[in-house]
C-alpha positions as CSV (number, residue, x, y, z in Angstrom):
1,M,0.0,0.0,0.0
2,N,1.0,3.6,-0.5
3,F,0.4,6.7,1.7
4,A,0.6,10.4,0.9
5,I,0.6,12.8,3.9
6,A,0.3,16.6,4.1
7,G,0.7,18.2,7.5
8,Y,1.1,21.4,9.4
9,A,2.6,22.0,12.9
10,Y,3.1,25.1,15.1
11,S,6.0,25.2,17.8
12,S,6.6,28.0,20.2
13,G,9.2,28.3,23.1
14,D,12.8,27.3,23.7
15,V,12.9,25.1,20.5
16,A,16.3,23.4,20.2
17,T,18.4,25.1,17.6
18,D,22.0,24.3,16.4
19,S,23.6,26.9,18.8
20,A,25.4,26.3,22.0
21,V,25.9,30.0,22.6
22,L,22.3,31.3,22.8
23,E,20.7,32.5,26.0
24,D,16.9,33.2,26.7
25,G,15.9,31.8,23.2
26,H,12.3,31.9,22.1
27,V,11.6,30.5,18.6
28,R,8.2,30.2,16.8
29,I,8.0,27.8,13.9
30,N,5.4,27.2,11.4
31,A,6.3,24.0,9.5
32,A,4.5,22.3,6.6
33,L,5.4,18.9,5.4
34,L,4.8,16.3,2.5
35,A,5.6,12.8,3.1
36,Y,5.2,9.4,1.1
37,A,5.1,5.9,2.7
38,R,5.0,2.5,1.3
39,S,4.5,-0.7,3.1
40,L,6.7,-3.6,2.3
41,D,6.9,-7.4,2.4
42,V,10.3,-8.1,3.6
43,L,11.0,-11.9,3.7
44,G,7.4,-12.3,5.0
45,C,7.6,-9.5,7.7
46,S,5.9,-6.2,7.5
47,G,7.9,-3.3,6.7
48,K,7.9,0.3,5.5
49,V,9.9,2.9,3.9
50,D,8.8,6.7,4.2
51,V,10.3,10.1,2.9
52,I,9.5,13.4,4.6
53,V,10.2,16.8,3.1
54,P,9.6,19.7,5.4
55,Y,9.3,23.5,4.8
56,A,9.4,26.0,7.7
57,W,8.9,29.7,8.6
58,E,11.0,30.5,11.6
59,K,11.2,33.6,13.8
60,G,13.4,33.8,16.9
61,S,15.0,36.0,19.4
62,A,17.8,35.4,22.0
63,T,20.8,36.8,23.6
64,F,24.1,36.2,22.1
65,M,27.3,37.2,23.9
66,G,25.2,39.6,26.0
67,Q,23.5,41.3,23.0
68,P,19.8,40.9,22.0
69,M,19.4,39.6,18.6
70,D,16.4,38.3,16.4
71,R,15.9,36.8,13.0
72,S,13.3,35.6,10.6
73,V,13.9,32.9,8.0
74,R,12.0,30.4,5.7
75,G,13.0,27.7,3.5
76,H,13.2,23.8,2.9
77,G,14.1,21.8,6.0
78,D,16.4,18.7,5.8
79,P,14.7,15.8,4.1
80,R,14.3,12.5,6.1
81,V,14.3,8.9,4.9
82,R,13.3,5.9,7.1
83,F,13.2,2.3,6.7
84,S,11.3,0.3,9.4
85,L,10.8,-3.5,9.9
86,N,8.7,-5.5,12.3
87,F,10.9,-8.6,12.7
88,Y,8.7,-10.4,15.1
89,G,4.9,-10.8,15.5
90,S,3.8,-8.8,12.4
91,P,3.7,-10.8,9.2
92,A,3.2,-9.1,5.9
93,L,-0.6,-9.1,5.2
94,S,-2.9,-8.4,2.3
95,L,-5.9,-6.1,3.0
96,E,-8.2,-9.2,2.6
97,E,-6.1,-11.0,5.4
98,Y,-5.7,-8.1,7.7
99,P,-9.2,-7.9,9.3
100,S,-9.0,-11.5,10.6
101,W,-5.3,-10.9,12.1
102,E,-5.0,-10.2,15.9
103,Q,-2.1,-8.5,17.2
104,D,-0.3,-9.9,20.3
105,L,3.4,-8.9,20.8
106,I,5.3,-7.0,18.0
107,A,9.0,-6.2,17.8
108,G,10.5,-4.0,15.2
109,A,13.4,-1.5,14.5
110,S,13.9,1.4,12.2
111,L,16.6,3.6,10.9
112,Q,16.2,7.2,9.9
113,I,18.6,9.3,8.0
114,I,18.4,13.1,7.8
115,A,20.3,14.7,4.9
116,P,21.9,18.2,5.1
117,L,20.0,19.6,2.2
118,G,17.9,22.3,3.9
119,Q,18.2,26.1,3.8
120,Y,21.4,27.0,5.8
121,E,23.4,30.3,6.0
122,Q,26.8,29.7,7.6
123,D,26.9,33.3,8.9
124,K,23.5,33.0,10.8
125,L,22.7,31.4,14.0
126,L,19.1,30.4,13.3
127,N,18.5,28.3,10.1
128,V,15.8,25.8,9.0
129,G,18.5,23.2,8.0
130,T,21.4,21.8,10.1
131,N,24.3,21.5,7.7
132,R,25.0,18.0,9.1
133,W,24.0,14.4,8.6
134,T,21.8,12.8,11.5
135,F,21.5,9.0,11.8
136,K,18.5,7.9,14.2
137,P,18.2,4.1,14.9
138,Q,15.4,2.9,17.0
139,I,14.0,-0.3,18.4
140,G,10.6,-0.9,20.0
141,V,7.9,-3.3,21.1
142,S,4.1,-3.2,20.8
143,K,1.7,-5.3,23.0
144,S,-1.9,-5.6,22.5
145,F,-4.4,-5.7,25.4
146,A,-7.4,-5.1,23.2
147,P,-8.6,-2.5,22.7
148,L,-5.6,-1.0,24.4
149,I,-2.0,-1.0,22.9
150,V,1.1,-0.4,24.9
151,E,4.2,0.7,23.0
152,L,7.8,1.1,24.2
153,S,10.8,2.2,22.2
154,L,14.4,3.2,22.7
155,G,16.3,5.4,20.2
156,A,19.4,7.5,19.6
157,A,20.4,10.3,17.3
158,F,23.9,10.5,16.0
159,Y,25.4,13.7,14.4
160,T,28.1,14.5,12.1
161,D,30.1,17.5,12.6
162,N,29.1,21.0,11.2
163,H,32.3,22.6,9.8
164,D,30.5,25.7,8.7
165,F,28.9,26.9,12.0
166,F,28.6,30.6,12.3
167,D,31.3,32.0,10.2
168,G,33.3,28.7,9.9
169,H,33.5,27.4,13.4
170,L,33.4,23.7,14.1
171,R,30.3,22.5,16.0
172,E,30.3,18.9,17.4
173,Q,27.5,17.2,19.2
174,D,27.2,14.1,21.4
175,P,24.5,11.6,20.7
176,V,20.9,12.1,22.0
177,Y,19.3,9.1,23.6
178,S,15.5,8.7,24.1
179,G,12.9,6.5,25.4
180,Q,9.2,6.6,24.5
181,V,6.0,5.1,26.0
182,H,2.6,5.2,24.0
183,L,-0.7,4.1,25.3
184,I,-3.1,3.7,22.4
185,Y,-7.0,3.0,22.5
186,A,-8.7,1.9,19.4
187,F,-12.4,2.5,19.1
188,R,-14.8,0.4,17.1
189,S,-15.7,3.3,14.8
190,G,-12.0,3.3,13.6
191,I,-11.0,6.2,15.6
192,W,-8.0,5.8,17.8
193,G,-6.2,8.0,20.3
194,S,-3.0,7.9,22.3
195,V,-1.2,9.4,25.2
196,D,2.5,9.8,24.7
197,Y,5.6,10.2,27.0
198,T,9.2,10.9,25.8
199,Y,12.4,11.3,27.7
200,Y,15.7,12.3,26.0
201,R,19.2,12.9,27.5
202,G,22.5,13.8,26.0
203,G,23.4,16.2,23.1
204,K,26.3,18.3,24.7
205,V,27.9,20.6,22.1
206,E,31.4,21.7,21.6
207,I,32.4,24.8,19.5
208,D,35.9,24.6,18.3
209,G,36.7,22.0,21.1
210,E,35.2,24.1,23.9
211,G,32.2,22.5,25.7
212,S,29.4,24.2,27.6
213,D,26.8,23.3,30.2
214,D,24.1,22.2,27.8
215,L,23.4,18.7,28.6
216,Q,19.7,17.9,27.7
217,S,17.7,15.9,30.2
218,N,14.0,16.6,29.2
219,H,10.6,15.1,29.7
220,R,7.7,15.6,27.1
221,V,4.2,14.5,27.1
222,G,1.7,14.5,24.3
223,A,-1.6,13.3,22.8
224,T,-2.7,12.1,19.4
225,L,-6.2,11.5,17.9
226,A,-6.7,10.0,14.5
227,F,-10.0,9.4,12.7
228,P,-11.2,8.1,9.3
229,V,-12.8,10.6,6.9
230,S,-13.5,8.0,4.3
231,R,-12.2,4.6,3.2
232,H,-9.0,6.0,1.8
233,H,-8.6,9.3,3.8
234,S,-7.9,10.0,7.5
235,V,-6.9,12.9,9.7
236,K,-4.6,13.0,12.7
237,L,-4.4,15.8,15.4
238,F,-1.5,15.9,17.7
239,A,-0.1,18.1,20.5
240,S,3.0,17.9,22.9
241,R,4.7,19.9,25.5
242,G,7.8,20.0,27.7
243,V,7.1,19.2,31.5
244,S,10.7,19.1,32.8
245,V,13.4,20.7,31.0
246,R,17.1,21.1,31.9
247,F,18.2,22.6,28.6
248,G,16.3,23.4,25.5
249,G,13.1,21.6,24.5
250,D,10.8,23.7,26.6
251,Y,8.4,24.4,23.9
252,D,4.8,23.5,22.9
253,T,3.7,21.9,19.6
254,I,0.3,21.5,17.9
255,G,-0.5,20.2,14.5
256,L,-2.5,18.1,12.2
257,A,-2.0,15.8,9.2
258,W,-4.1,14.6,6.3
259,Q,-3.4,11.0,4.9
260,V,-4.5,9.4,1.6
261,R,-4.2,5.6,1.1
262,W,-4.1,3.8,-2.2
263,G,-3.1,0.3,-3.5
264,G,-3.1,-2.9,-1.7
265,G,-5.9,-4.3,-3.9
266,L,-8.6,-2.4,-2.3
């Protein structure tokens, strides 16, 4: 099957940027995205590949070396490609087979790659793109207690160096490690909702070999509601916010996405 997705999200607050030298930062981001996903049969297991292309309008203010500053910018963000595979408990199924299948325990893994192709100006601190590669592996399990599903996952983000950070400085960042918990409830009508919790830690930054006290150790909570509009169309609403923040990540996000499905024989 194939899926096309169009979405919008608004974030406001101390949104993480690629700077380790900003203080009192406040950024507002209006972001749109287009995405394509395709489900796969990988040696009898269910898999998926997806591509996400974002576009964002950003406006921010902060203090840099004691001086107030602000900037507005817009442009394409870094595109993302991800491959996912459920290697246990989730066989590849046709649409005809799926209604009779009942979930028990599923285990899977994914790898997302973020390419440095977004808007980036090396003499600016606030940019839409990051000018570096990011690799995000993740592993997770999903257990059904119908109609409730519990999902747990562990992940990490590994970054290459940015050699053109703010007029040619070298920016290095440690990996960020994360854990997520999702409680998902499926209604008979096809509507489902979830309550989400995320914890992430790490990400200390060095500029030209000099570190700073910017270790991230943050907790976020969120909620998602998805409902079908027709046989091939669905809408998803989501929101999240930081509840305990050590550095960065103290921001709120709301958004919605429209999904269209085709293929699969029906």
